[in-house]
N, C-alpha and C positions, 0 to 999 in steps of 0.2 A: 508574390509573397517567397522570401526567398528558403533556402532548409534551414537559415542558422534561425529564422520565427519559427520552423516546425517542431514538435517537442514529439518523437515518435518513442510510443513504448508499446510492448509487444512483452509475451508470456511464454515459458515452456509448459505442455501440459506433463503433469505426473508423468501420464505413460509413454514420456519421451526421457523421460531421464534416465541418465546413464550418461558416461563419454561420447561415444560413436553415436547415439539418437538426440544425445542434445547438440550436438556439433552439427549434424542434419539439420533440425530444426532452426538453428540462427539461422543456418546457408538458405533454407527455406524460406525464413521470413526475408532478408534481405532482396532475395529472388523476385519474389512476389509482390511489394514492395512498391522495387526498385530503387530501392536508397543503398546510399554506400557506406551507410555506418545506421545504427539503430541508436538511440539516445539513452535506452534502458529497455532492461530485460529483467523477471522475474521469473524465480520457480514458482508456479501458480499455488500450489498447495505439497506439503509436508507429506505426502505419499510415496511408496515403493521401496523404502527401507534405506534405514544407516549409506548401505555402502553404493547404491543408485544416487540419495543424495548426493553424499561424496562427487560420487563421478559428473553428476551434473552440472556444481558449480565449478569444477576444475577447467572442465569447456567452457564455460561462463569466464571466468577468467582468463582463459587465452585466449578466449573473443577480442576482451578490453586490449591483452596485449599487442593484440594484430590488427586493430584498432577498427574491429568490426563491430562492437557495442562500445559506448562511454559509459553508461554507471551498469551496475547490476544490483538484485536487491531480493526479496523473496516477496513474497504473499500466503495470509492465514498462514502463520508459522507461530505453534503454541513458544512459551516461554525454554520449555522443556528443547523444543527444539531449537530456537536458537539459540541455546546454549550450545549441544550437537554440534551446530554448525560452528562457533567458535574453535568451538575444536577441531575443526576441522580445517579450517584456515590455520590454526598453531600448525597443523601436521603436514600440511600443504609448504608452509613456509621453511618446514625442518625438510622436508622432500625435496622441493626447488629452491630454494633459497632466500634470501629477504625478497617482500613482497608477493613472494608465490602463492602465497595465500589469499591475494585479493582484498578487494574492501567493499564492504556490505552497507551499500549507500541508503538504501530505502528497505522499509516493510510496508506493504501497500493491506489494510484491515479495515471491515467492516466495523465500524464505529462514530457513535453518535449516542446522545443520554440516556438509552436506554439497554446500550452493552459498550456501556466506554471504555473496557479493557485496560484500566489505568496498571493491572503489570506488566503489561506487553507497551504500551508508552514509556512507560518509565525504563523499561528495559533497552528501549532503541535509544531513549532519549540520553541517559545516562553514556554509552557508545555514539553520542553526533549522528543518528538516522535518521533520514528523515521519514516522519509517517504519514504515510496518504490514508485519505478514512474513503472507504466505498459505501456507498448507500448511504448517504450523512443525510440524506433526506429519509429516511427509514420508507422509502417506498409509498411516503404519503399518508402511510396505516397510523399514523399518530398524530394526525390533522385534530385539531380542537380540544391536545390536552390542556388543562386547566393552566398549566405555568406558563406552556409553549404558548398558546392564545394570549394570554394577558401582558406578554412582554412584546405579541405581534402591535395588541393593542396599544402600548405604551409608544413605542417607536415609529407606530406608521407604516408600520413592512408587512409582508408576509409572512407566514411560521416559517414558509422556506428559507426566508431569508434571515431568520432568527438564529435557525438550526444552521445555516451556513454561517453568521459570524461567531457560533460558539464554536463550532470546529475549529476556524482560522482563530480566534482568542485561544484556544488551547494547544497553541502550537501547529496544527494541523494541516496537513496540503488535503483537502477534500473535494471530491471527483461525482458533483451533481450531475445526473444523470436527467437530459432528455431533447426533443427531438422539435420541440414546439417553439419557435422564434423568441416569442415574448417572452417565456420563461427561461428562457438560455439568459435573454438579457438581462432579468431581474434577478439569476443565480450570481451573475456577476457584479451588480450592482447593489453591495454590501458594505462599501464604504462609509459611509452618510451616515454613521452611529457604531456606537461599541453599549453591547452591554458592561455594566458596572461587574467585579469580580465576586462581588455578590449573589449577582443573578446570574451567570454561570454555574457557580455552586447550585444553586438553588434547580437549575434544570436541568442536571444530571442526577439520574438516580440510581438506585442499587440494584435493577432489574439486571438480569442475564439474556436479551433478547432480543437475540437475535432473526432476520429477517430472511436473510441468503443463506446458502449452506454455511456448515463451521467446522473446518477442518482441524482447528485450533486445539482442540482438545484429543485428537487423536494421539496412536501412542506411537512409539517409535520406531514401534513392528511393524504398523501400516505401510 
């Protein structure tokens, strides 16, 4: 396997936000991974206050300019945090010149039919930001849900495969997690069927029921 066949993603934890500490974390990631560059680095959660978020973003932008990182993004930012980041990018453009604000390439969120986050997804899509969906299988906590089971039975696939198909057809990049080889293979074997538009809509609920942590609604001062 060559380096070009590997897509390596890392994150900057909120306690490392700030210009110097974020740069140190990037250097540590490169050192520990043994790689010449990181494909994608995300700011993990919108904590630490506005000033530290801006400085952490500036450090990521500089890392891209230096060839240490290929793409940058955020994880678990609510719409209000994303709006703030747009302002930070505009400020950095004014301070550093054209292109100096960087490019937001990826937004990573817990997204599934019971936590659809349509507001965030719409914000990202309108700006060409790729949406990665973690916990697309809801940690298995929704197995047996009537609509989910009905669709799995109809297509002769697992409920996990239906959820991954839902995520793909919504335009997301699902990130299913498993350590079991057969499940990893099944999670990738989702291109032999497709849900109808009506089924995609039917599977989605109005619930707001994340199964992981939920920093998206934290205040800008947090």
